C-alpha positions as CSV (number, residue, x, y, z in Angstrom):
1,M,-86.7,136.5,-112.8
2,W,-89.5,137.0,-110.1
3,R,-91.4,133.5,-111.1
4,V,-88.1,131.4,-110.3
5,A,-88.1,133.4,-106.9
6,A,-91.8,132.4,-106.7
7,V,-91.4,128.8,-107.2
8,S,-88.5,128.8,-104.8
9,V,-90.7,130.2,-102.1
10,V,-93.7,127.6,-102.9
11,L,-91.1,124.6,-102.7
12,L,-89.7,125.8,-99.5
13,A,-93.2,126.1,-98.2
14,L,-94.0,122.5,-99.1
15,L,-90.5,121.3,-97.8
16,A,-91.0,123.0,-94.8
17,A,-94.7,121.8,-94.1
18,G,-94.0,117.9,-95.1
19,F,-91.3,117.8,-92.2
20,S,-93.3,119.6,-89.6
21,Q,-95.4,117.2,-90.6
22,D,-93.6,113.8,-89.9
23,A,-92.9,115.2,-87.1
24,S,-96.3,115.8,-85.9
25,E,-97.2,112.5,-86.8
26,K,-94.5,110.5,-84.3
27,K,-96.7,109.2,-81.8
28,Q,-95.3,107.6,-78.3
29,N,-96.5,105.3,-75.5
30,R,-94.9,104.2,-72.6
31,R,-94.9,100.9,-71.0
32,P,-95.8,100.3,-68.0
33,V,-97.7,103.2,-67.2
34,A,-95.8,105.8,-65.3
35,S,-98.6,105.3,-62.4
36,A,-98.9,101.6,-62.4
37,V,-99.1,100.6,-58.7
38,A,-95.9,98.6,-57.4
39,S,-96.3,95.0,-57.1
40,L,-95.5,93.5,-53.6
41,P,-92.3,91.9,-52.8
42,T,-94.3,88.5,-52.4
43,A,-96.3,89.0,-55.7
44,P,-95.6,85.6,-57.4
45,K,-93.7,85.4,-60.6
46,P,-95.6,85.2,-63.7
47,D,-96.1,81.5,-65.4
48,G,-95.2,83.1,-68.7
49,D,-98.0,81.4,-70.6
50,Y,-98.8,84.5,-72.3
51,W,-97.0,87.4,-73.6
52,S,-97.4,90.4,-74.8
53,I,-95.1,90.5,-78.3
54,L,-94.3,94.3,-79.3
55,N,-92.4,93.8,-82.8
56,G,-90.3,97.0,-84.4
57,L,-87.4,98.9,-85.3
58,P,-84.9,99.9,-82.2
59,M,-84.5,103.4,-81.8
60,L,-82.7,103.6,-78.9
61,F,-80.9,101.8,-75.3
62,E,-80.2,103.6,-72.9
63,V,-79.6,103.3,-68.7
64,H,-81.1,105.3,-66.4
65,H,-79.7,105.4,-62.5
66,D,-83.0,105.6,-60.5
67,T,-83.8,104.9,-57.3
68,E,-86.9,102.9,-55.5
69,V,-89.7,104.8,-53.9
70,G,-90.1,104.1,-50.6
71,T,-86.2,103.1,-49.8
72,N,-84.3,104.8,-52.3
73,N,-82.2,102.2,-52.7
74,P,-80.3,102.6,-56.2
75,I,-81.7,100.9,-59.0
76,D,-80.4,101.4,-62.6
77,V,-83.4,101.3,-65.6
78,D,-83.1,100.1,-68.9
79,V,-85.1,101.9,-71.3
80,F,-85.7,100.4,-74.8
81,V,-87.8,102.2,-77.3
82,I,-88.8,100.3,-80.3
83,E,-91.0,102.1,-83.5
84,M,-93.7,99.5,-84.2
85,Q,-93.7,97.9,-87.0
86,V,-96.3,96.0,-89.2
87,M,-95.6,92.4,-89.3
88,N,-96.9,89.8,-92.2
89,S,-99.2,92.1,-93.5
90,D,-102.2,90.5,-91.9
91,G,-104.6,93.6,-92.8
92,N,-104.5,94.8,-89.2
93,F,-102.0,97.9,-89.7
94,E,-100.7,99.3,-86.5
95,P,-100.0,103.1,-86.0
96,E,-97.0,103.8,-88.4
97,G,-94.5,106.2,-86.4
98,L,-95.4,104.7,-82.9
99,Q,-92.9,104.9,-80.6
100,I,-93.1,102.6,-77.5
101,F,-90.7,103.0,-74.6
102,N,-90.5,100.4,-72.6
103,F,-89.1,100.5,-69.1
104,F,-87.6,97.6,-67.0
105,T,-84.8,96.9,-64.6
106,A,-81.1,96.4,-65.7
107,K,-80.8,93.5,-63.2
108,A,-83.1,90.6,-61.9
109,M,-85.6,91.1,-59.0
110,D,-84.9,87.4,-58.5
111,P,-81.8,86.3,-60.2
112,L,-81.6,82.8,-58.6
113,H,-85.0,81.6,-59.6
114,A,-85.6,83.8,-62.7
115,Y,-86.2,82.0,-66.1
116,N,-83.5,84.0,-67.7
117,P,-81.5,86.2,-64.7
118,H,-79.8,88.3,-68.5
119,N,-83.1,89.4,-69.7
120,A,-82.0,92.8,-69.8
121,R,-78.9,92.2,-71.1
122,D,-80.2,90.4,-73.6
123,C,-82.5,93.2,-75.0
124,K,-79.1,95.4,-75.4
125,V,-77.4,92.9,-77.1
126,W,-80.4,92.3,-79.7
127,N,-80.4,95.9,-79.6
128,Q,-76.9,95.9,-80.9
129,I,-77.5,92.9,-83.5
130,I,-80.5,94.6,-84.9
131,N,-79.0,97.9,-85.7
132,Y,-76.1,96.4,-86.9
133,E,-78.0,94.3,-89.4
134,L,-80.1,97.4,-90.5
135,S,-77.3,99.4,-91.0
136,R,-76.4,96.6,-93.6
137,H,-79.5,96.4,-95.2
138,T,-80.5,97.1,-98.9
139,Q,-84.0,97.9,-100.1
140,K,-83.4,94.9,-102.4
141,S,-82.8,92.4,-99.1
142,V,-85.6,89.7,-98.9
143,T,-86.0,90.1,-95.2
144,W,-86.3,92.8,-93.0
145,P,-84.8,92.7,-89.4
146,Y,-86.8,94.1,-86.7
147,V,-86.8,93.6,-82.9
148,Q,-89.2,91.4,-80.5
149,F,-89.8,92.4,-76.9
150,M,-91.8,90.3,-74.9
151,T,-93.8,91.1,-71.9
152,A,-95.1,88.5,-69.3
153,Q,-99.0,88.4,-68.4
154,G,-99.1,89.8,-64.6
155,A,-95.3,91.2,-65.4
156,R,-94.0,92.7,-61.9
157,V,-94.0,96.5,-61.4
158,V,-91.3,98.5,-59.0
159,Q,-91.7,101.9,-58.7
160,T,-88.9,104.5,-59.2
161,N,-88.5,108.5,-58.2
162,E,-87.5,108.9,-61.4
163,D,-88.9,107.3,-63.9
164,G,-92.2,106.0,-62.4
165,A,-93.3,102.3,-62.7
166,V,-91.1,100.1,-64.3
167,W,-91.1,96.2,-64.8
168,W,-88.6,93.8,-63.5
169,S,-86.5,92.4,-66.2
170,D,-87.1,88.8,-64.8
171,D,-90.7,89.3,-66.9
172,V,-89.7,90.6,-70.1
173,Q,-87.5,89.0,-72.9
174,C,-86.2,90.2,-76.5
175,W,-84.9,89.0,-79.5
176,G,-84.3,89.5,-82.9
177,S,-86.0,88.1,-86.1
178,K,-86.5,89.0,-89.6
179,D,-89.8,89.8,-92.0
180,R,-90.6,89.6,-95.5
181,F,-92.2,92.9,-95.4
182,P,-90.6,96.4,-95.0
183,P,-91.7,98.6,-92.4
184,F,-94.2,101.1,-93.2
């Protein structure tokens, strides 16, 4: 009887260690850096030739009601958390469990001249579509759905009192895709 109790205690300890190890392995990153300097209102919009592309699993999408530093004007900020996913098995494995918190405005800085004034809305829609696809996904599926989040080189930044630096949504893009390899 005491052997069964001892084995049970050991198994419980191993399970607890396994769960605590998973929690400590989760890493977080924030984009842009909260202390990034705000762009001048006259800053030219990026030309869109180069985009930083983040591929991964959508984890969270929420709206924060912030205010702009210096003016206290209300500004809604979208927070899109994506867990990095290794794509196409190129051998350069990204950190497993890295969650990247992307902050951007819910409305375009210049809706009349933006490439797509609805970029923030598109990110929310792609988050919903990919999460729906993931809910229907099976281990035998040929492809794995994921979201792509792109940031223009030279993306403009606005400082908020609550969340710090955020990109203007004019300078980000989202869409969904599928990969032939499962995430790690």
